[in-house]
C-alpha positions as CSV (number, residue, x, y, z in Angstrom):
1,M,2.9,16.8,-10.6
2,Q,4.9,14.1,-8.9
3,F,4.7,10.5,-10.1
4,Q,5.7,7.6,-7.9
5,W,6.0,4.0,-9.0
6,Y,6.1,1.0,-6.7
7,P,6.0,-2.2,-8.8
8,G,6.5,-5.0,-6.3
9,H,7.2,-7.7,-8.8
10,M,9.6,-5.8,-11.0
11,T,12.7,-7.8,-9.8
12,K,10.9,-11.1,-10.2
13,A,9.8,-10.2,-13.7
14,K,13.3,-9.2,-14.7
15,R,14.8,-12.4,-13.3
16,Q,12.2,-14.5,-15.2
17,M,13.0,-12.7,-18.4
18,Q,16.8,-13.3,-18.0
19,E,16.0,-17.0,-17.9
20,D,13.5,-16.9,-20.8
21,I,15.7,-14.9,-23.0
22,K,18.2,-17.8,-23.4
23,L,15.4,-19.8,-25.2
24,I,14.4,-17.3,-27.8
25,D,15.7,-15.9,-31.1
26,L,13.7,-12.6,-31.3
27,I,12.4,-10.0,-28.9
28,I,9.2,-8.4,-30.0
29,E,8.8,-5.2,-28.0
30,L,5.5,-3.2,-28.1
31,V,5.6,0.6,-27.5
32,D,2.8,3.2,-27.6
33,A,3.3,5.1,-30.8
34,R,2.2,8.4,-29.0
35,I,5.1,8.1,-26.6
36,P,7.6,5.6,-28.1
37,F,10.4,6.4,-25.7
38,S,8.5,6.8,-22.5
39,S,6.6,3.6,-23.0
40,R,9.8,1.5,-23.1
41,N,11.5,-0.3,-20.3
42,P,15.3,0.5,-20.5
43,D,16.2,-2.9,-19.1
44,I,15.0,-4.7,-22.2
45,D,18.0,-3.4,-24.3
46,E,20.4,-4.8,-21.7
47,L,18.6,-8.1,-21.3
48,G,18.1,-8.5,-25.1
49,K,21.7,-7.9,-26.2
50,N,22.7,-10.2,-29.1
51,K,19.1,-11.0,-29.9
52,A,17.2,-9.9,-33.0
53,R,14.9,-7.0,-32.1
54,L,11.5,-6.0,-33.5
55,I,9.7,-2.9,-32.2
56,L,6.0,-2.7,-32.8
57,M,4.7,0.8,-32.6
58,N,1.2,0.0,-31.4
59,K,-1.9,2.4,-31.3
60,A,-0.4,4.1,-34.4
61,D,-4.0,5.1,-35.3
62,L,-3.9,7.5,-32.4
63,A,-0.5,8.9,-33.1
64,D,0.7,11.7,-35.4
65,A,1.5,9.9,-38.7
66,K,4.4,12.2,-39.7
67,K,6.0,11.9,-36.3
68,T,5.5,8.1,-36.3
69,E,7.5,8.0,-39.5
70,I,10.3,10.0,-37.8
71,W,10.3,7.6,-34.8
72,S,10.3,4.6,-37.1
73,E,13.4,5.9,-39.0
74,Y,15.0,6.7,-35.7
75,F,14.6,3.1,-34.3
76,Q,15.7,1.6,-37.6
77,S,18.9,3.8,-37.4
78,K,19.6,2.1,-34.1
79,G,19.4,-1.3,-35.6
80,Y,15.8,-2.3,-34.8
81,F,13.2,-3.7,-37.2
82,V,10.0,-1.6,-36.9
83,V,6.4,-2.2,-37.8
84,C,3.6,0.3,-37.1
85,I,0.3,-1.3,-36.1
86,D,-3.0,-1.0,-34.4
87,A,-3.6,-4.4,-32.8
88,R,-7.3,-3.7,-32.2
89,S,-8.2,-3.0,-35.8
90,K,-5.5,-5.3,-37.1
91,N,-4.0,-2.5,-39.2
92,G,-0.3,-3.3,-40.1
93,M,-0.5,-6.9,-38.7
94,K,0.1,-8.5,-42.1
95,A,3.6,-7.0,-42.3
96,I,4.7,-8.6,-39.1
97,Q,5.3,-12.2,-40.3
98,N,7.6,-11.1,-43.1
99,T,9.5,-8.7,-40.8
100,I,10.0,-11.5,-38.3
101,M,11.6,-13.7,-41.0
102,E,13.7,-10.8,-42.2
103,A,14.9,-10.0,-38.6
104,C,15.9,-13.6,-38.1
105,K,17.4,-14.2,-41.5
106,E,20.9,-14.9,-40.1
107,K,19.5,-17.5,-37.6
108,I,17.5,-19.2,-40.3
109,E,20.6,-19.3,-42.6
110,R,22.8,-20.6,-39.8
111,D,20.2,-23.4,-39.1
112,R,20.2,-24.3,-42.8
113,R,24.0,-24.6,-42.9
114,R,23.8,-27.0,-40.0
115,G,21.2,-29.1,-41.7
116,I,18.4,-27.9,-39.4
117,K,15.3,-27.4,-41.5
118,N,12.0,-26.0,-40.5
119,R,12.9,-25.0,-37.0
120,P,10.5,-22.2,-36.1
121,V,11.7,-18.8,-35.0
122,R,11.1,-18.5,-31.2
123,A,9.9,-15.1,-30.1
124,M,9.1,-13.3,-26.9
125,V,6.7,-10.4,-26.6
126,V,7.6,-7.7,-24.1
127,G,6.1,-4.4,-23.2
128,I,5.0,-2.3,-20.2
129,P,1.4,-2.3,-19.0
130,N,-1.2,-0.8,-21.3
131,V,0.7,-0.9,-24.5
132,G,-1.6,-3.5,-25.9
133,K,0.5,-6.7,-25.5
134,S,-2.4,-9.1,-24.9
135,T,-4.5,-7.6,-27.7
136,F,-1.5,-8.0,-30.1
137,I,-0.9,-11.6,-29.0
138,N,-4.5,-12.5,-29.4
139,T,-4.8,-10.8,-32.8
140,F,-1.5,-12.2,-34.1
141,A,-2.3,-15.7,-32.9
142,G,-5.9,-15.7,-34.0
143,K,-7.8,-18.9,-33.3
144,A,-5.3,-21.1,-35.1
145,C,-2.7,-21.0,-32.4
146,T,-2.0,-24.2,-30.5
147,K,0.1,-24.6,-27.4
148,T,2.9,-27.0,-28.2
149,G,3.6,-27.9,-24.5
150,N,6.7,-28.1,-22.6
151,K,9.9,-28.7,-24.5
152,P,13.1,-30.3,-23.2
153,G,15.3,-27.9,-21.3
154,V,12.4,-25.5,-20.7
155,T,11.4,-24.8,-17.2
156,K,8.2,-26.7,-16.2
157,G,5.1,-24.6,-16.8
158,K,6.4,-22.6,-19.7
159,Q,4.2,-22.8,-22.8
160,W,5.1,-22.3,-26.4
161,I,2.3,-21.1,-28.7
162,R,2.7,-22.3,-32.3
163,L,1.5,-19.4,-34.4
164,N,2.3,-21.1,-37.7
165,K,5.0,-23.4,-39.0
166,N,7.5,-20.5,-38.9
167,V,6.9,-18.8,-35.6
168,E,6.5,-19.9,-31.9
169,L,5.7,-17.5,-29.1
170,L,6.8,-17.9,-25.6
171,D,3.8,-17.5,-23.4
172,T,3.9,-15.4,-21.2
173,P,6.9,-13.4,-20.0
174,G,6.7,-11.4,-16.9
175,I,5.6,-7.8,-17.3
176,L,8.4,-5.2,-17.1
177,W,7.4,-1.8,-15.8
178,P,8.8,1.5,-16.8
179,K,11.3,3.3,-14.7
180,F,11.1,7.0,-14.6
181,E,13.5,9.2,-12.8
182,D,12.4,11.8,-15.3
183,Q,9.0,13.3,-14.3
184,M,8.1,14.0,-17.9
185,V,8.1,10.3,-18.6
186,G,5.7,9.9,-15.7
187,L,3.5,12.6,-17.1
188,R,3.4,11.1,-20.6
189,L,2.5,7.6,-19.2
190,A,-0.2,9.2,-17.1
191,L,-1.7,11.0,-20.1
192,I,-2.1,7.8,-22.2
193,G,-3.5,5.9,-19.2
194,S,-0.6,3.7,-18.1
195,I,-0.9,4.9,-14.5
196,K,-4.1,4.4,-12.6
197,D,-6.2,7.5,-12.7
198,E,-7.2,7.0,-9.1
199,I,-3.7,8.0,-7.9
200,L,-3.6,11.1,-10.2
201,N,-4.8,14.6,-10.0
202,T,-7.0,14.7,-13.1
203,D,-7.4,18.5,-13.0
204,E,-3.6,19.0,-13.1
205,L,-3.2,16.3,-15.7
206,A,-5.7,17.9,-18.0
207,L,-3.9,21.3,-17.7
208,E,-0.6,19.7,-18.6
209,L,-2.2,18.1,-21.6
210,L,-3.8,21.4,-22.7
211,K,-0.4,23.1,-22.4
212,I,1.2,20.4,-24.7
213,L,-1.6,20.7,-27.3
214,L,-1.6,24.5,-27.3
215,S,2.2,24.5,-27.8
216,E,2.6,21.7,-30.3
217,Y,-0.8,21.4,-32.1
218,A,-2.2,24.9,-32.5
219,G,-5.8,24.9,-33.6
220,V,-6.9,21.4,-32.6
221,L,-8.7,22.5,-29.4
222,K,-10.5,25.3,-31.4
223,N,-11.6,22.7,-33.9
224,R,-12.7,20.1,-31.3
225,Y,-14.4,22.3,-28.8
226,D,-15.3,25.3,-30.9
227,V,-13.6,27.8,-28.5
228,E,-11.0,30.5,-29.1
229,E,-7.5,29.3,-28.2
230,T,-5.5,31.1,-25.5
231,D,-2.1,30.4,-24.1
232,D,-3.6,30.1,-20.6
233,A,-4.4,26.4,-20.0
234,V,-6.7,27.3,-17.0
235,K,-8.7,29.7,-19.2
236,M,-8.9,27.0,-21.9
237,L,-10.3,24.5,-19.4
238,E,-12.9,27.1,-18.4
239,L,-13.9,27.7,-22.0
240,I,-14.2,24.0,-22.6
241,A,-16.2,23.5,-19.4
242,D,-18.6,26.2,-20.5
243,K,-18.9,25.0,-24.1
244,R,-19.6,21.4,-23.1
245,N,-21.9,22.5,-20.3
246,C,-19.8,20.9,-17.6
247,R,-21.7,22.3,-14.5
248,S,-22.3,21.3,-10.9
249,K,-25.7,21.5,-9.2
250,G,-25.4,25.2,-8.4
251,N,-24.8,25.9,-12.2
252,E,-21.1,26.5,-11.4
253,L,-18.6,25.4,-13.9
254,D,-17.3,21.9,-13.0
255,Y,-13.6,21.9,-13.8
256,S,-13.1,18.3,-12.8
257,K,-15.8,17.1,-15.2
258,A,-14.2,19.2,-18.0
259,A,-10.8,17.8,-17.1
260,A,-11.9,14.2,-17.3
261,L,-13.6,14.9,-20.6
262,V,-10.5,16.5,-22.1
263,I,-8.3,13.5,-21.1
264,D,-10.9,10.9,-22.2
265,E,-11.3,12.5,-25.7
266,F,-7.5,12.8,-26.0
267,R,-7.0,9.1,-25.2
268,S,-9.8,7.8,-27.4
269,G,-8.5,9.8,-30.4
270,K,-11.6,12.1,-30.6
271,T,-9.5,15.2,-30.3
272,G,-7.1,14.1,-33.0
273,R,-3.9,12.1,-33.6
274,F,-1.0,13.2,-31.4
275,T,2.6,12.2,-30.6
276,I,3.7,14.0,-27.5
277,E,7.5,13.3,-27.6
278,M,10.2,13.2,-30.2
279,P,13.6,11.5,-30.4
280,S,16.4,13.4,-28.8
281,E,20.0,12.8,-28.0
282,G,20.8,11.0,-24.8
283,Q,17.8,8.7,-24.9
284,G,18.5,5.2,-24.0
285,V,17.4,3.7,-27.3
């Protein structure tokens, strides 16, 4: 499969972020816990040099818990603070406040030495589409958040959200999109739903997913669909189509219907909890 990406406003978003980054103490970056590397934008590291960094591994409820631990340790070894969350169910959210204060300890101490007390940490939330950024902001802010209005030196129109007395959030930075020269990155993004399904070949995508699950998670397809596993992804799709009664009007097996089912059940977590990439040398993290 070939994946193409044409984000028209990528340059604008990047320029906007370069301006905004001067105003903040901390970058909160959301990634999808199922594909922690592929769901990052490599520009963020360059743009966020010399800023405190917190990575939130969102949708951790859909990811393989053991592999999430490995990724968490990996990011920490690179100097990031890490919290694993599920923004929708609020799992892990309580740990974020303390981690923010820990990540910005030096800044808070510096302020104290200068006689500046009670200046809140200013944070920016970044992440590629579909990693759950809006859900996180809404869950983290709750109903108590108040927009504190424009501040001196801040470009007109920018809004700060006062989450509590300790943290302010810059609302809303431009969305940065992933860049993928590596087609595997494109495939992984497609599998979790970060690329519009309309531009994808769902049948091929389902076959790629079945290959990954057969190779890395033996037994899960047998458990989910009550079919015997085989190394042949096409045969697996056929067995699933038959078992789930995916048929067209002429009682023929409907492979497209079965493919859509396989992808949907993977994304929703019905098939199980999966992480479909692991840290490797040479990754830009």
